[in-house]
C-alpha positions in Angstrom: -5.1 9.1 -5.9 -1.6 8.6 -4.5 -2.9 7.7 -1.0 -5.4 5.3 -2.4 -3.6 3.6 -5.1 -0.1 3.1 -3.7 -1.4 1.2 -0.6 -3.3 -1.1 -3.0 -0.2 -1.7 -5.0 1.7 -2.5 -1.8 -1.2 -4.8 -0.7 -1.1 -6.6 -4.1 2.7 -7.0 -3.9 2.4 -8.4 -0.4 -0.3 -10.9 -1.3 1.5 -11.9 -4.6 4.8 -12.4 -2.7 6.5 -9.7 -4.8 9.4 -7.7 -3.5 9.0 -3.9 -3.2 11.5 -3.5 -6.1 9.5 -5.8 -8.3 6.2 -3.9 -7.5 7.8 -0.5 -7.9 9.3 -1.5 -11.2 6.0 -2.9 -12.4 4.2 0.3 -11.4 6.9 2.5 -12.8 7.3 4.7 -9.7 10.2 7.2 -9.4 13.5 6.0 -8.1 13.2 8.2 -5.0 10.1 6.3 -3.8 11.4 2.7 -4.5 13.2 2.3 -1.1 10.1 3.4 0.8 7.9 0.9 -1.1 10.5 -1.8 -0.7 10.6 -1.2 3.0 6.8 -1.2 3.2 6.5 -4.5 1.4 9.3 -6.1 3.4 7.7 -5.1 6.7 4.2 -6.2 5.4 5.6 -9.6 4.4 7.4 -10.2 7.6 4.7 -9.0 10.0 1.7 -10.3 8.1 0.3 -6.7 8.4 -2.1 -7.4 5.6 -4.4 -10.1 6.9 -8.0 -10.4 5.8 -9.1 -7.7 8.2 -6.2 -5.4 7.3 -6.9 -5.9 3.6 -10.6 -5.1 4.0 -9.7 -2.0 6.1 -7.2 -0.8 3.5 -9.7 -1.3 0.6 -12.5 0.4 2.6 -10.3 3.5 3.2 -9.1 3.5 -0.4 -12.6 3.9 -1.6 -12.6 7.5 -0.5 -10.9 8.3 -3.8 -13.8 6.5 -5.7 -16.4 8.3 -3.7 -14.8 11.7 -4.4 -14.6 10.8 -8.1 -18.3 9.9 -8.0 -19.2 13.3 -6.6 -17.0 15.0 -9.1 -18.5 13.2 -12.0 -22.0 13.9 -10.7 -21.2 17.6 -10.6 -19.7 17.6 -14.1 -22.7 15.9 -15.6 -25.3 18.0 -13.7 -26.6 14.9 -11.8 -28.0 15.1 -8.3 -25.5 14.5 -5.5 -25.1 10.8 -5.3 -26.3 9.0 -2.2 -23.7 6.7 -0.7 -25.2 3.2 -0.4 -23.4 0.1 0.8 -24.6 -1.7 -2.3 -22.5 0.6 -4.4 -19.4 -0.3 -2.4 -18.3 -2.9 -5.0 -18.1 -0.2 -7.6 -15.8 1.9 -5.4 -13.5 -1.1 -4.7 -13.6 -2.1 -8.4 -12.5 1.4 -9.5 -9.5 1.7 -7.1 -8.3 -1.8 -7.7 -8.9 -1.4 -11.5 -6.9 1.9 -11.5 -4.1 0.3 -9.6 -4.1 -2.7 -12.0 -4.2 -0.2 -14.9 -1.0 1.4 -13.7 0.8 -1.9 -13.6 -0.6 -3.1 -16.9 0.3 0.1 -18.6 3.9 -0.3 -17.5 3.9 -4.0 -18.5 2.5 -3.2 -22.0 5.1 -0.5 -22.5 7.8 -3.0 -21.8 6.2 -5.5 -24.2 5.6 -3.0 -27.0 9.2 -1.7 -26.7 10.3 -4.8 -28.6 8.3 -4.0 -31.7 9.6 -2.0 -34.7 8.7 1.7 -34.3 8.4 1.0 -30.5 7.7 4.6 -29.4 4.7 4.8 -31.8 3.3 1.6 -30.5 3.9 2.6 -26.8 2.0 5.9 -27.4 -0.8 4.2 -29.3 -1.2 1.5 -26.5 -1.2 4.1 -23.8 -3.7 6.3 -25.8 -6.1 3.3 -26.1 -5.7 2.3 -22.4 -6.4 5.9 -21.4 -9.6 6.0 -23.4 -10.8 2.7 -21.9 -10.1 4.0 -18.3 -11.7 7.3 -19.0 -14.8 5.5 -20.3 -15.1 2.8 -17.7 -14.5 4.7 -14.5 -17.3 7.2 -14.9 -19.7 4.6 -16.3 -19.0 2.3 -13.4 -19.2 5.0 -10.7 -22.3 6.6 -12.1 -24.0 3.2 -12.5 -24.3 3.6 -16.3 -26.5 6.8 -16.1 -24.2 8.5 -18.7 -23.8 6.4 -21.8 -20.5 5.6 -23.4 -21.2 7.7 -26.5 -21.5 10.8 -24.3 -18.3 9.9 -22.5 -16.3 9.2 -25.6 -15.4 12.7 -26.6 -14.1 13.5 -23.1 -12.2 10.2 -23.0 -10.5 11.0 -26.3 -9.5 14.5 -25.0 -8.2 12.9 -21.8 -6.1 10.5 -23.8 -4.7 13.2 -26.0 -3.8 15.3 -22.9 -2.1 12.2 -21.4 -0.1 11.8 -24.5 1.3 15.3 -23.9 1.6 15.0 -20.1 3.0 11.5 -19.7 6.5 12.2 -21.1 6.8 15.1 -18.7 5.6 13.0 -15.7 
């Protein structure tokens, strides 16, 4: 996940003209990693490293995470090993870009919800809801809707509950 999502965050920051610090803050990465991301974004902005072909190559390599998730979900649900077809590539790209966007949106929603009364409760509830949505949409998208949402919902709720416990420690 790290080697697939961080480059997409850097690509997004580069294309949106953000500094590395802005992108790192938006994604909520640890302080130790911020200088590395800032340097990567600065180098990318000055050298135009992410042209059209560079962006396509980065997205194509990032889809390895999506393909691995597809195989894992197929095993978990007892489905036959998925065949990798080029017409499924949009699903792989959508998942890695969506997961990267979810990281940034989760951080932004936490900042937004921190202004409400009982802010911690709202932050936990917002993250819980977002985790359920991600845990429902990712397998539905990667498995092309073979497994229905009502079957995925119990696992999505368990995932969100686990994340409520794990997120503070992370």
